[in-house]
N, CA, C and O atoms as a GROMACS GRO file, in nm:
protein
  268
    1UNK      N    1  -0.007  -1.383  -1.576
    1UNK     CA    2  -0.127  -1.326  -1.515
    1UNK      C    3  -0.085  -1.243  -1.393
    1UNK      O    4  -0.009  -1.291  -1.310
    2UNK      N    5  -0.135  -1.120  -1.382
    2UNK     CA    6  -0.097  -1.036  -1.269
    2UNK      C    7  -0.153  -1.088  -1.136
    2UNK      O    8  -0.256  -1.156  -1.131
    3UNK      N    9  -0.081  -1.055  -1.031
    3UNK     CA   10  -0.124  -1.092  -0.896
    3UNK      C   11  -0.236  -0.998  -0.856
    3UNK      O   12  -0.211  -0.880  -0.832
    4UNK      N   13  -0.359  -1.046  -0.850
    4UNK     CA   14  -0.473  -0.960  -0.820
    4UNK      C   15  -0.536  -0.994  -0.686
    4UNK      O   16  -0.651  -0.957  -0.660
    5UNK      N   17  -0.461  -1.064  -0.600
    5UNK     CA   18  -0.513  -1.094  -0.467
    5UNK      C   19  -0.518  -0.968  -0.383
    5UNK      O   20  -0.446  -0.871  -0.409
    6UNK      N   21  -0.603  -0.970  -0.283
    6UNK     CA   22  -0.614  -0.856  -0.192
    6UNK      C   23  -0.507  -0.867  -0.083
    6UNK      O   24  -0.475  -0.976  -0.036
    7UNK      N   25  -0.451  -0.752  -0.045
    7UNK     CA   26  -0.345  -0.745   0.055
    7UNK      C   27  -0.390  -0.662   0.175
    7UNK      O   28  -0.450  -0.555   0.159
    8UNK      N   29  -0.361  -0.712   0.294
    8UNK     CA   30  -0.386  -0.638   0.417
    8UNK      C   31  -0.277  -0.533   0.434
    8UNK      O   32  -0.184  -0.526   0.354
    9UNK      N   33  -0.288  -0.452   0.539
    9UNK     CA   34  -0.184  -0.353   0.569
    9UNK      C   35  -0.049  -0.422   0.588
    9UNK      O   36   0.051  -0.378   0.532
   10UNK      N   37  -0.045  -0.529   0.665
   10UNK     CA   38   0.081  -0.600   0.689
   10UNK      C   39   0.139  -0.656   0.560
   10UNK      O   40   0.260  -0.650   0.538
   11UNK      N   41   0.055  -0.710   0.476
   11UNK     CA   42   0.102  -0.766   0.348
   11UNK      C   43   0.149  -0.656   0.254
   11UNK      O   44   0.248  -0.672   0.184
   12UNK      N   45   0.077  -0.544   0.253
   12UNK     CA   46   0.120  -0.430   0.173
   12UNK      C   47   0.257  -0.383   0.221
   12UNK      O   48   0.344  -0.355   0.139
   13UNK      N   49   0.276  -0.374   0.351
   13UNK     CA   50   0.404  -0.330   0.407
   13UNK      C   51   0.517  -0.420   0.359
   13UNK      O   52   0.621  -0.371   0.314
   14UNK      N   53   0.499  -0.550   0.368
   14UNK     CA   54   0.602  -0.643   0.321
   14UNK      C   55   0.628  -0.627   0.172
   14UNK      O   56   0.742  -0.633   0.127
   15UNK      N   57   0.522  -0.606   0.097
   15UNK     CA   58   0.535  -0.595  -0.049
   15UNK      C   59   0.618  -0.474  -0.088
   15UNK      O   60   0.693  -0.479  -0.186
   16UNK      N   61   0.606  -0.364  -0.013
   16UNK     CA   62   0.680  -0.242  -0.050
   16UNK      C   63   0.805  -0.221   0.035
   16UNK      O   64   0.876  -0.122   0.017
   17UNK      N   65   0.834  -0.313   0.127
   17UNK     CA   66   0.957  -0.306   0.204
   17UNK      C   67   0.958  -0.209   0.320
   17UNK      O   68   1.064  -0.158   0.357
   18UNK      N   69   0.843  -0.183   0.377
   18UNK     CA   70   0.834  -0.098   0.495
   18UNK      C   71   0.782  -0.181   0.611
   18UNK      O   72   0.726  -0.289   0.591
   19UNK      N   73   0.801  -0.130   0.731
   19UNK     CA   74   0.749  -0.201   0.847
   19UNK      C   75   0.597  -0.184   0.853
   19UNK      O   76   0.540  -0.088   0.802
   20UNK      N   77   0.535  -0.280   0.916
   20UNK     CA   78   0.391  -0.276   0.936
   20UNK      C   79   0.352  -0.149   1.011
   20UNK      O   80   0.255  -0.082   0.976
   21UNK      N   81   0.428  -0.115   1.115
   21UNK     CA   82   0.400   0.004   1.194
   21UNK      C   83   0.410   0.132   1.114
   21UNK      O   84   0.329   0.222   1.132
   22UNK      N   85   0.508   0.139   1.025
   22UNK     CA   86   0.524   0.258   0.941
   22UNK      C   87   0.404   0.274   0.848
   22UNK      O   88   0.351   0.384   0.833
   23UNK      N   89   0.360   0.166   0.788
   23UNK     CA   90   0.246   0.174   0.696
   23UNK      C   91   0.119   0.209   0.774
   23UNK      O   92   0.037   0.287   0.726
   24UNK      N   93   0.104   0.151   0.892
   24UNK     CA   94  -0.014   0.186   0.974
   24UNK      C   95  -0.013   0.334   1.013
   24UNK      O   96  -0.117   0.399   1.015
   25UNK      N   97   0.106   0.386   1.044
   25UNK     CA   98   0.118   0.528   1.078
   25UNK      C   99   0.084   0.615   0.956
   25UNK      O  100   0.014   0.716   0.970
   26UNK      N  101   0.132   0.576   0.840
   26UNK     CA  102   0.099   0.650   0.717
   26UNK      C  103  -0.051   0.651   0.693
   26UNK      O  104  -0.108   0.753   0.656
   27UNK      N  105  -0.113   0.538   0.715
   27UNK     CA  106  -0.257   0.525   0.695
   27UNK      C  107  -0.335   0.614   0.792
   27UNK      O  108  -0.433   0.678   0.754
   28UNK      N  109  -0.290   0.617   0.917
   28UNK     CA  110  -0.362   0.691   1.021
   28UNK      C  111  -0.335   0.841   1.020
   28UNK      O  112  -0.425   0.920   1.046
   29UNK      N  113  -0.212   0.880   0.989
   29UNK     CA  114  -0.171   1.020   1.009
   29UNK      C  115  -0.158   1.102   0.883
   29UNK      O  116  -0.158   1.225   0.889
   30UNK      N  117  -0.145   1.038   0.769
   30UNK     CA  118  -0.117   1.112   0.646
   30UNK      C  119  -0.215   1.073   0.536
   30UNK      O  120  -0.189   0.981   0.459
   31UNK      N  121  -0.326   1.144   0.529
   31UNK     CA  122  -0.422   1.114   0.421
   31UNK      C  123  -0.354   1.126   0.285
   31UNK      O  124  -0.281   1.221   0.259
   32UNK      N  125  -0.379   1.029   0.199
   32UNK     CA  126  -0.321   1.030   0.067
   32UNK      C  127  -0.181   0.972   0.058
   32UNK      O  128  -0.123   0.966  -0.051
   33UNK      N  129  -0.124   0.928   0.170
   33UNK     CA  130   0.011   0.871   0.170
   33UNK      C  131   0.013   0.732   0.108
   33UNK      O  132   0.117   0.688   0.058
   34UNK      N  133  -0.099   0.664   0.110
   34UNK     CA  134  -0.111   0.531   0.050
   34UNK      C  135  -0.216   0.538  -0.061
   34UNK      O  136  -0.299   0.629  -0.063
   35UNK      N  137  -0.211   0.443  -0.152
   35UNK     CA  138  -0.316   0.444  -0.255
   35UNK      C  139  -0.453   0.419  -0.192
   35UNK      O  140  -0.464   0.361  -0.084
   36UNK      N  141  -0.554   0.462  -0.260
   36UNK     CA  142  -0.692   0.439  -0.213
   36UNK      C  143  -0.716   0.288  -0.211
   36UNK      O  144  -0.687   0.219  -0.309
   37UNK      N  145  -0.769   0.235  -0.099
   37UNK     CA  146  -0.795   0.091  -0.092
   37UNK      C  147  -0.892   0.046  -0.202
   37UNK      O  148  -0.983   0.120  -0.241
   38UNK      N  149  -0.870  -0.075  -0.249
   38UNK     CA  150  -0.960  -0.131  -0.350
   38UNK      C  151  -1.088  -0.183  -0.288
   38UNK      O  152  -1.196  -0.176  -0.348
   39UNK      N  153  -1.077  -0.234  -0.167
   39UNK     CA  154  -1.192  -0.290  -0.096
   39UNK      C  155  -1.168  -0.275   0.053
   39UNK      O  156  -1.061  -0.234   0.097
   40UNK      N  157  -1.268  -0.311   0.129
   40UNK     CA  158  -1.259  -0.316   0.275
   40UNK      C  159  -1.312  -0.451   0.319
   40UNK      O  160  -1.406  -0.504   0.260
   41UNK      N  161  -1.250  -0.507   0.424
   41UNK     CA  162  -1.300  -0.636   0.474
   41UNK      C  163  -1.425  -0.613   0.558
   41UNK      O  164  -1.471  -0.500   0.572
   42UNK      N  165  -1.480  -0.719   0.613
   42UNK     CA  166  -1.605  -0.711   0.689
   42UNK      C  167  -1.594  -0.622   0.812
   42UNK      O  168  -1.695  -0.572   0.861
   43UNK      N  169  -1.471  -0.603   0.862
   43UNK     CA  170  -1.450  -0.517   0.978
   43UNK      C  171  -1.413  -0.374   0.940
   43UNK      O  172  -1.385  -0.293   1.028
   44UNK      N  173  -1.411  -0.344   0.812
   44UNK     CA  174  -1.380  -0.209   0.768
   44UNK      C  175  -1.232  -0.181   0.747
   44UNK      O  176  -1.193  -0.066   0.726
   45UNK      N  177  -1.148  -0.285   0.751
   45UNK     CA  178  -1.004  -0.267   0.730
   45UNK      C  179  -0.975  -0.260   0.580
   45UNK      O  180  -1.035  -0.333   0.502
   46UNK      N  181  -0.883  -0.171   0.541
   46UNK     CA  182  -0.854  -0.155   0.398
   46UNK      C  183  -0.781  -0.274   0.340
   46UNK      O  184  -0.703  -0.341   0.407
   47UNK      N  185  -0.808  -0.298   0.212
   47UNK     CA  186  -0.743  -0.404   0.136
   47UNK      C  187  -0.704  -0.348   0.000
   47UNK      O  188  -0.780  -0.273  -0.062
   48UNK      N  189  -0.585  -0.384  -0.047
   48UNK     CA  190  -0.534  -0.336  -0.175
   48UNK      C  191  -0.499  -0.452  -0.266
   48UNK      O  192  -0.455  -0.557  -0.220
   49UNK      N  193  -0.519  -0.434  -0.393
   49UNK     CA  194  -0.475  -0.530  -0.493
   49UNK      C  195  -0.331  -0.495  -0.534
   49UNK      O  196  -0.291  -0.379  -0.533
   50UNK      N  197  -0.256  -0.598  -0.570
   50UNK     CA  198  -0.119  -0.576  -0.617
   50UNK      C  199  -0.119  -0.484  -0.739
   50UNK      O  200  -0.026  -0.406  -0.758
   51UNK      N  201  -0.223  -0.495  -0.821
   51UNK     CA  202  -0.231  -0.411  -0.940
   51UNK      C  203  -0.252  -0.263  -0.906
   51UNK      O  204  -0.235  -0.177  -0.992
   52UNK      N  205  -0.288  -0.233  -0.783
   52UNK     CA  206  -0.296  -0.096  -0.734
   52UNK      C  207  -0.165  -0.057  -0.667
   52UNK      O  208  -0.112   0.052  -0.692
   53UNK      N  209  -0.113  -0.145  -0.583
   53UNK     CA  210   0.006  -0.114  -0.502
   53UNK      C  211   0.133  -0.102  -0.586
   53UNK      O  212   0.211  -0.009  -0.568
   54UNK      N  213   0.154  -0.195  -0.678
   54UNK     CA  214   0.281  -0.198  -0.750
   54UNK      C  215   0.307  -0.072  -0.834
   54UNK      O  216   0.416  -0.016  -0.825
   55UNK      N  217   0.211  -0.025  -0.915
   55UNK     CA  218   0.236   0.099  -0.989
   55UNK      C  219   0.256   0.220  -0.896
   55UNK      O  220   0.340   0.305  -0.922
   56UNK      N  221   0.177   0.227  -0.788
   56UNK     CA  222   0.192   0.335  -0.691
   56UNK      C  223   0.332   0.332  -0.629
   56UNK      O  224   0.395   0.437  -0.615
   57UNK      N  225   0.378   0.213  -0.593
   57UNK     CA  226   0.510   0.201  -0.530
   57UNK      C  227   0.621   0.237  -0.628
   57UNK      O  228   0.717   0.305  -0.590
   58UNK      N  229   0.611   0.194  -0.752
   58UNK     CA  230   0.712   0.230  -0.853
   58UNK      C  231   0.719   0.381  -0.869
   58UNK      O  232   0.828   0.438  -0.875
   59UNK      N  233   0.604   0.446  -0.876
   59UNK     CA  234   0.601   0.593  -0.890
   59UNK      C  235   0.659   0.659  -0.766
   59UNK      O  236   0.735   0.756  -0.777
   60UNK      N  237   0.624   0.608  -0.650
   60UNK     CA  238   0.671   0.664  -0.522
   60UNK      C  239   0.822   0.654  -0.511
   60UNK      O  240   0.888   0.750  -0.470
   61UNK      N  241   0.879   0.540  -0.545
   61UNK     CA  242   1.023   0.522  -0.530
   61UNK      C  243   1.100   0.599  -0.636
   61UNK      O  244   1.210   0.647  -0.609
   62UNK      N  245   1.045   0.612  -0.755
   62UNK     CA  246   1.110   0.693  -0.860
   62UNK      C  247   1.118   0.839  -0.819
   62UNK      O  248   1.217   0.906  -0.848
   63UNK      N  249   1.014   0.888  -0.752
   63UNK     CA  250   1.010   1.030  -0.717
   63UNK      C  251   1.108   1.064  -0.605
   63UNK      O  252   1.135   1.182  -0.582
   64UNK      N  253   1.161   0.963  -0.536
   64UNK     CA  254   1.254   0.988  -0.425
   64UNK      C  255   1.400   0.969  -0.465
   64UNK      O  256   1.488   0.981  -0.380
   65UNK      N  257   1.426   0.941  -0.592
   65UNK     CA  258   1.564   0.922  -0.637
   65UNK      C  259   1.631   1.059  -0.645
   65UNK      O  260   1.579   1.151  -0.708
   66UNK      N  261   1.747   1.070  -0.581
   66UNK     CA  262   1.822   1.197  -0.582
   66UNK      C  263   1.908   1.206  -0.708
   66UNK      O  264   1.969   1.107  -0.750
   67UNK      N  265   1.912   1.322  -0.767
   67UNK     CA  266   1.996   1.344  -0.885
   67UNK      C  267   2.112   1.434  -0.852
   67UNK      O  268   2.193   1.464  -0.939
   0.00000   0.00000   0.00000
């Protein structure tokens, strides 16, 4: 069964191997740098499902491989 729990920015950062600060900067400064959030918490903070993050991350890391 896939991991379908919701992830905060910090949890997303750990999942993809980046620092929390880097992911927060991407979120704030670069529209489209992260996948569209699946939901928002009661305070309006973005939340992502693993089923959204994992395919996006695989595509992102494949596109950065040097040939």
